MIDRENDREN-900695 format. One line per field, with one value per residue (C-alpha): residue in three letters; chain; x, y, z. Coordinates in Angstrom, 2 decimals. Example, Ala and Ser with C-alpha at 12.3 -4.5 7.8 and 13.67 -1.06 7.14 Angstrom:
# MIDRENDREN-900695
residu = ALA; SER
chaine = A; A
east = 12.30; 13.67
north = -4.50; -1.06
up = 7.80; 7.14
# end
This chain:
# MIDRENDREN-900695
residu = UNK; UNK; UNK; UNK; UNK; UNK; UNK; UNK; UNK; UNK; UNK; UNK; UNK; UNK; UNK; UNK; UNK; UNK; UNK; UNK; UNK; UNK; UNK; UNK; UNK; UNK; UNK; UNK; UNK; UNK; UNK; UNK; UNK; UNK; UNK; UNK; UNK; UNK; UNK; UNK; UNK; UNK; UNK; UNK; UNK; UNK; UNK; UNK; UNK; UNK; UNK; UNK; UNK; UNK; UNK; UNK; UNK; UNK; UNK; UNK; UNK; UNK; UNK; UNK; UNK; UNK; UNK; UNK; UNK; UNK; UNK; UNK; UNK; UNK; UNK; UNK; UNK; UNK; UNK; UNK; UNK; UNK; UNK; UNK; UNK; UNK; UNK; UNK; UNK; UNK; UNK; UNK; UNK; UNK; UNK; UNK; UNK; UNK; UNK; UNK; UNK; UNK; UNK; UNK; UNK; UNK; UNK; UNK; UNK; UNK; UNK; UNK; UNK; UNK; UNK; UNK; UNK; UNK; UNK; UNK; UNK; UNK; UNK; UNK; UNK; UNK; UNK; UNK; UNK; UNK; UNK; UNK; UNK; UNK; UNK; UNK; UNK; UNK; UNK; UNK; UNK; UNK; UNK; UNK; UNK; UNK; UNK; UNK; UNK; UNK; UNK; UNK; UNK; UNK; UNK; UNK; UNK; UNK; UNK; UNK; UNK; UNK; UNK; UNK; UNK; UNK; UNK; UNK; UNK; UNK; UNK; UNK; UNK; UNK; UNK; UNK; UNK; UNK; UNK; UNK; UNK; UNK; UNK; UNK; UNK; UNK; UNK; UNK; UNK; UNK; UNK; UNK; UNK; UNK; UNK; UNK; UNK; UNK; UNK; UNK; UNK; UNK; UNK; UNK; UNK; UNK; UNK; UNK; UNK; UNK; UNK; UNK; UNK; UNK; UNK; UNK; UNK; UNK; UNK; UNK; UNK; UNK; UNK; UNK; UNK; UNK; UNK; UNK; UNK; UNK; UNK; UNK; UNK; UNK; UNK; UNK; UNK; UNK; UNK; UNK; UNK; UNK; UNK; UNK; UNK; UNK; UNK; UNK; UNK; UNK; UNK; UNK; UNK; UNK; UNK; UNK; UNK; UNK; UNK; UNK; UNK; UNK; UNK; UNK; UNK; UNK; UNK; UNK; UNK; UNK; UNK; UNK; UNK; UNK; UNK; UNK; UNK; UNK; UNK; UNK; UNK; UNK; UNK; UNK; UNK; UNK; UNK; UNK; UNK; UNK; UNK; UNK; UNK; UNK; UNK; UNK; UNK; UNK; UNK; UNK; UNK; UNK; UNK; UNK; UNK; UNK; UNK; UNK; UNK; UNK; UNK; UNK; UNK; UNK; UNK; UNK; UNK; UNK; UNK; UNK; UNK; UNK; UNK; UNK; UNK; UNK; UNK; UNK; UNK; UNK; UNK; UNK; UNK; UNK; UNK; UNK; UNK; UNK; UNK; UNK; UNK; UNK; UNK; UNK; UNK; UNK; UNK; UNK; UNK; UNK; UNK; UNK; UNK; UNK; UNK; UNK
chaine = A; A; A; A; A; A; A; A; A; A; A; A; A; A; A; A; A; A; A; A; A; A; A; A; A; A; A; A; A; A; A; A; A; A; A; A; A; A; A; A; A; A; A; A; A; A; A; A; A; A; A; A; A; A; A; A; A; A; A; A; A; A; A; A; A; A; A; A; A; A; A; A; A; A; A; A; A; A; A; A; A; A; A; A; A; A; A; A; A; A; A; A; A; A; A; A; A; A; A; A; A; A; A; A; A; A; A; A; A; A; A; A; A; A; A; A; A; A; A; A; A; A; A; A; A; A; A; A; A; A; A; A; A; A; A; A; A; A; A; A; A; A; A; A; A; A; A; A; A; A; A; A; A; A; A; A; A; A; A; A; A; A; A; A; A; A; A; A; A; A; A; A; A; A; A; A; A; A; A; A; A; A; A; A; A; A; A; A; A; A; A; A; A; A; A; A; A; A; A; A; A; A; A; A; A; A; A; A; A; A; A; A; A; A; A; A; A; A; A; A; A; A; A; A; A; A; A; A; A; A; A; A; A; A; A; A; A; A; A; A; A; A; A; A; A; A; A; A; A; A; A; A; A; A; A; A; A; A; A; A; A; A; A; A; A; A; A; A; A; A; A; A; A; A; A; A; A; A; A; A; A; A; A; A; A; A; A; A; A; A; A; A; A; A; A; A; A; A; A; A; A; A; A; A; A; A; A; A; A; A; A; A; A; A; A; A; A; A; A; A; A; A; A; A; A; A; A; A; A; A; A; A; A; A; A; A; A; A; A; A; A; A; A; A; A; A; A; A; A; A; A; A; A; A; A; A
east = -1.50; 1.99; 2.75; -0.40; 0.47; 3.78; 3.39; 0.85; 2.72; 4.95; 3.07; 2.02; 5.37; 6.68; 4.05; 2.63; -0.30; -1.01; -1.60; -0.65; -3.00; -5.74; -5.68; -6.06; -8.97; -10.66; -9.63; -10.80; -14.02; -14.74; -13.63; -16.08; -18.88; -18.00; -17.03; -20.65; -22.43; -20.31; -20.65; -24.39; -25.06; -22.82; -24.26; -28.03; -26.60; -25.22; -28.11; -30.18; -27.95; -28.15; -32.19; -32.14; -29.67; -31.41; -34.58; -36.72; -37.44; -38.23; -42.22; -43.30; -47.04; -47.97; -50.44; -49.92; -50.56; -51.56; -48.95; -48.90; -44.62; -44.63; -46.30; -44.42; -41.03; -42.77; -42.88; -39.08; -39.87; -41.49; -40.35; -37.91; -38.45; -35.22; -36.07; -38.89; -38.90; -41.53; -40.96; -42.43; -41.18; -41.09; -42.61; -39.06; -35.90; -32.59; -31.10; -27.02; -25.26; -22.48; -25.02; -27.23; -29.76; -30.52; -32.76; -32.04; -35.34; -35.53; -37.56; -38.39; -37.72; -38.33; -35.43; -36.07; -35.95; -31.81; -31.91; -34.68; -32.78; -29.82; -26.66; -26.19; -23.60; -24.28; -21.44; -24.25; -25.93; -28.07; -28.14; -28.70; -28.05; -27.56; -27.68; -24.83; -24.94; -25.50; -22.80; -20.36; -21.98; -21.59; -18.08; -19.28; -18.46; -20.16; -19.10; -18.83; -21.93; -24.17; -24.13; -27.54; -28.22; -30.08; -26.93; -28.06; -25.69; -26.78; -24.76; -24.26; -24.92; -24.07; -24.90; -27.24; -26.39; -28.91; -27.98; -29.76; -30.91; -34.45; -35.36; -37.83; -35.37; -37.59; -34.34; -31.33; -31.00; -32.35; -31.53; -33.09; -33.32; -34.67; -38.42; -39.53; -41.41; -45.11; -47.35; -47.53; -48.55; -45.87; -46.56; -44.97; -43.82; -40.92; -40.16; -37.61; -38.55; -36.01; -37.43; -40.10; -43.47; -46.74; -48.62; -46.01; -49.26; -51.86; -49.03; -48.34; -52.02; -52.00; -50.04; -52.24; -54.58; -58.58; -59.45; -60.66; -63.07; -61.97; -62.37; -58.80; -57.49; -55.82; -56.25; -53.12; -50.70; -48.59; -45.35; -41.72; -38.90; -37.41; -39.60; -36.72; -35.90; -39.32; -41.70; -40.46; -36.85; -37.10; -34.72; -33.52; -34.49; -30.97; -29.89; -31.60; -28.67; -29.09; -27.75; -23.88; -24.07; -25.20; -22.25; -19.37; -20.53; -20.65; -17.62; -15.28; -16.41; -15.51; -12.29; -11.21; -12.04; -10.37; -7.33; -7.21; -8.78; -5.30; -3.40; -5.28; -2.28; -0.22; -2.24; -3.21; 0.54; 0.38; -2.49; -0.76; 2.52; 0.55; -1.16; -4.69; -7.68; -8.92; -5.14; -4.87; -8.51; -7.10; -3.96; -5.96; -8.05; -5.44; -3.63; -6.93; -7.79; -4.05; -4.72; -8.51; -8.12; -5.48; -7.54; -10.94; -8.73; -7.80; -10.98; -12.18; -10.62; -12.89; -15.17; -13.64; -12.53; -16.33; -17.35; -14.14; -15.91; -18.92; -19.87; -18.68; -22.41; -23.11; -19.80; -19.14; -22.56; -21.58; -17.93; -20.05; -22.22; -19.44; -17.32; -19.87; -20.28; -16.33; -16.82; -19.05; -16.65; -13.89; -16.36; -17.32; -13.41; -12.97; -16.19; -14.66; -11.11; -11.97; -15.20; -12.28; -9.73; -12.32; -13.13; -9.50; -9.13; -5.94; -7.17; -7.46; -3.62; -3.00; -5.89; -4.69; -0.87; -2.76; -4.67; -2.36
north = -138.39; -136.75; -139.58; -140.35; -136.39; -137.01; -140.06; -137.74; -134.69; -137.18; -138.82; -135.06; -133.79; -137.22; -137.11; -140.57; -138.83; -137.80; -133.83; -132.19; -134.02; -134.53; -130.21; -129.53; -131.66; -130.10; -126.36; -127.03; -128.70; -126.01; -123.31; -124.47; -124.63; -121.23; -118.91; -120.19; -119.44; -116.34; -114.50; -115.40; -113.73; -111.03; -109.98; -109.96; -107.85; -105.29; -105.39; -104.30; -101.71; -100.48; -100.74; -99.00; -96.17; -95.74; -94.30; -97.28; -97.93; -94.55; -93.64; -90.13; -88.49; -85.61; -83.74; -79.52; -77.23; -80.75; -82.68; -82.02; -81.57; -82.62; -86.24; -86.67; -86.28; -88.81; -91.45; -91.83; -93.82; -96.57; -99.91; -100.28; -96.52; -95.10; -91.84; -89.38; -86.09; -83.07; -80.31; -77.75; -75.33; -71.55; -69.29; -67.03; -69.39; -68.03; -65.82; -66.42; -62.82; -65.01; -66.08; -63.40; -64.19; -67.76; -68.69; -72.06; -73.30; -73.56; -75.63; -75.23; -79.05; -80.24; -81.70; -85.06; -84.65; -84.74; -88.34; -89.14; -88.43; -91.02; -90.70; -87.03; -85.06; -82.30; -80.13; -79.87; -76.71; -74.32; -73.55; -74.62; -78.22; -77.97; -80.46; -81.79; -80.01; -76.27; -77.39; -77.77; -74.43; -72.22; -74.33; -74.07; -76.64; -77.27; -74.18; -71.16; -68.71; -68.21; -64.47; -64.07; -61.13; -59.15; -59.36; -61.41; -63.85; -67.47; -70.63; -73.86; -76.97; -79.42; -81.25; -84.22; -86.92; -87.03; -88.87; -89.04; -92.32; -92.49; -91.01; -87.63; -84.85; -82.17; -82.10; -82.81; -78.50; -77.20; -75.88; -76.98; -74.85; -75.94; -74.50; -73.14; -75.21; -72.92; -75.75; -74.79; -77.30; -78.72; -80.45; -84.08; -85.96; -88.75; -91.88; -94.62; -98.09; -100.97; -103.93; -103.26; -103.28; -103.93; -100.80; -97.81; -96.40; -96.54; -95.08; -92.15; -91.48; -90.58; -87.39; -85.83; -83.18; -83.18; -81.41; -78.05; -78.67; -76.33; -77.52; -76.92; -78.85; -81.64; -85.06; -87.01; -89.01; -91.54; -92.94; -94.11; -91.91; -94.12; -97.04; -97.91; -101.10; -101.85; -101.51; -104.65; -105.56; -109.57; -111.57; -114.61; -117.93; -119.18; -122.67; -123.71; -123.51; -127.36; -127.78; -126.85; -127.69; -131.39; -130.98; -129.88; -132.68; -135.71; -134.00; -134.07; -137.53; -138.83; -137.05; -138.20; -141.76; -142.03; -140.43; -143.29; -146.34; -145.60; -146.50; -149.28; -151.84; -149.58; -149.22; -153.13; -153.21; -151.22; -152.40; -156.42; -154.68; -153.85; -150.23; -149.84; -149.18; -146.25; -144.74; -145.24; -143.60; -140.42; -140.40; -140.54; -137.51; -135.53; -135.89; -134.88; -131.77; -130.71; -130.79; -130.10; -127.15; -125.86; -126.98; -125.12; -122.06; -121.87; -122.09; -119.22; -116.93; -117.63; -115.93; -113.57; -112.38; -112.58; -109.84; -107.70; -104.13; -104.78; -102.55; -104.87; -104.85; -106.42; -108.73; -110.02; -112.33; -113.82; -114.50; -115.90; -117.80; -119.12; -120.08; -122.40; -124.54; -125.26; -126.31; -128.47; -129.73; -129.89; -131.95; -134.21; -134.69; -135.73; -138.17; -139.87; -140.16; -141.51; -144.07; -144.97; -145.60; -147.73; -150.00; -151.54; -155.21; -156.60; -159.56; -158.35; -157.43; -160.13; -159.05; -155.18; -156.73; -158.74; -155.32; -152.42
up = -6.35; -7.16; -9.07; -11.04; -12.00; -12.82; -15.00; -17.19; -17.91; -18.54; -21.08; -22.36; -22.86; -24.76; -26.86; -25.70; -25.04; -28.59; -27.09; -29.44; -32.18; -30.08; -29.01; -32.70; -33.36; -30.40; -31.63; -35.35; -33.69; -30.68; -32.85; -35.69; -33.42; -31.16; -34.63; -36.31; -33.01; -32.06; -35.83; -35.85; -32.84; -33.62; -36.88; -35.35; -32.71; -35.67; -37.75; -34.52; -33.84; -37.46; -37.27; -33.87; -35.34; -38.53; -37.07; -37.46; -34.48; -33.46; -33.91; -34.78; -33.15; -34.97; -34.54; -35.25; -32.30; -30.14; -28.81; -24.67; -24.22; -20.70; -21.51; -24.73; -22.03; -19.73; -22.03; -21.18; -18.19; -19.52; -20.00; -23.09; -23.95; -24.25; -25.34; -26.10; -27.04; -28.72; -31.14; -32.47; -35.70; -34.66; -37.64; -37.73; -38.25; -37.48; -39.65; -39.06; -39.65; -42.14; -44.17; -44.19; -47.07; -45.83; -42.62; -40.77; -39.88; -36.07; -33.49; -30.63; -28.15; -25.15; -22.81; -24.55; -28.09; -28.50; -26.82; -29.51; -32.22; -31.85; -31.30; -30.46; -29.33; -26.27; -24.63; -22.24; -21.54; -22.62; -26.16; -30.11; -31.26; -34.79; -37.77; -39.23; -42.41; -40.65; -38.29; -42.14; -43.53; -40.38; -38.68; -35.42; -32.72; -28.97; -27.22; -29.68; -30.08; -33.09; -34.21; -35.95; -38.47; -35.57; -33.78; -30.94; -29.61; -29.23; -27.75; -29.71; -27.09; -30.23; -33.26; -33.79; -36.00; -39.09; -41.67; -45.11; -44.86; -45.67; -42.88; -42.80; -44.05; -42.30; -39.93; -41.89; -41.91; -38.93; -35.51; -32.28; -29.65; -26.08; -25.60; -22.17; -20.07; -20.39; -20.74; -24.70; -27.16; -29.62; -33.24; -32.90; -30.45; -31.06; -29.12; -29.28; -28.22; -27.92; -27.74; -30.01; -27.84; -29.28; -27.72; -29.13; -31.16; -28.29; -26.03; -28.33; -28.74; -25.22; -25.58; -28.25; -26.27; -27.36; -30.44; -30.89; -33.17; -36.12; -39.51; -40.51; -38.02; -39.24; -38.11; -35.82; -38.37; -36.97; -38.72; -38.24; -38.83; -40.80; -43.12; -45.34; -43.01; -42.53; -39.33; -37.39; -37.00; -37.18; -35.41; -37.19; -36.16; -35.89; -34.25; -30.82; -27.84; -27.12; -31.11; -30.84; -27.04; -27.81; -30.72; -28.09; -25.89; -28.14; -30.46; -27.49; -26.27; -29.64; -29.93; -25.65; -26.44; -30.00; -28.50; -25.45; -28.06; -30.24; -26.73; -26.24; -26.49; -24.04; -21.50; -21.05; -21.13; -17.95; -16.34; -17.01; -14.77; -11.76; -12.63; -11.11; -13.33; -11.25; -11.30; -15.16; -15.30; -13.20; -15.00; -18.62; -17.37; -16.34; -19.93; -21.68; -19.26; -20.33; -24.04; -23.71; -21.97; -24.64; -27.53; -25.74; -25.33; -29.15; -29.80; -28.06; -29.63; -32.89; -30.56; -29.41; -33.11; -34.23; -31.59; -32.30; -32.35; -30.84; -27.44; -23.92; -23.30; -26.44; -26.55; -23.52; -23.36; -26.84; -25.54; -22.27; -24.13; -26.57; -23.02; -21.65; -25.34; -25.21; -20.95; -22.68; -25.08; -22.55; -20.03; -23.08; -23.57; -20.27; -20.54; -23.34; -21.91; -18.63; -20.54; -23.13; -20.40; -18.31; -21.50; -22.03; -20.68; -19.67; -20.89; -24.10; -24.85; -26.95; -29.40; -29.31; -30.10; -32.86; -34.56; -33.90
# end
């Protein structure tokens, strides 16, 4: 085994194994497959993230004075629900001392409402959570205090993210205040579900309290926070997993066989002077393993580049799947090399010589 390994390493270093050329070909083949596959998967993840952060996955149940706040918050324990919370608008908003002529619309919210807004940044603790426009107008950061025109000092707990991207404009300029858990009804229940579920609307309707029967009472309505991207995220069909896997195995086997076929005269000559078939096949497999691993490693770099910028939880599965395809390509290289070495015949030495 030691001599077989030494001979294989000599062939690689001396260029007899065509290691550099074969490694480049493997890198190009697998790099194309892995790059295309990883880029497609990363594109889908980025599109899904944009769909989620835009508010398209957030459904709003509106029923003024008829939303059960505790029931709305409890939806967060359901499968696939990322966050849920209820809010109600107070009659008198906050009037800051620095802008006595303007009133900031104020909403009382349950504990889960800030999470349902998505992308909220809170410093922790009780206090107001401000819209970005209010934050810019007053220059208040988490930990500061908002002084009202009446002299009250209200702590600022955070700033929530609410871009102007087609979502409901009610909260573009507002302040959210924690509501007392006294059983008072709310006006709306927000729930963010991902992956999307077919029973989101029936689930939200269970948070609506019974009607009082008053004629002026409005009917409950359900809608998306942002419908600009559509009601449902449509995943791209893409290629089945077996397509890149088969291409990697088949392409790797072809490269492995071709790397042996171009050396069949030298291999048949070695066989003629006493090298056993099994020893020669093992040496070929070791040579192919060296340049095959190098080519597959270079190809993996394309997958790593394709997922750049994604969170680790999203990027690692894509890279791992690319590693499986690269591994299958390496297996194809070794199998092709072994089959190619086994197909070399000593008795065909003169024919190999005449056709070189």
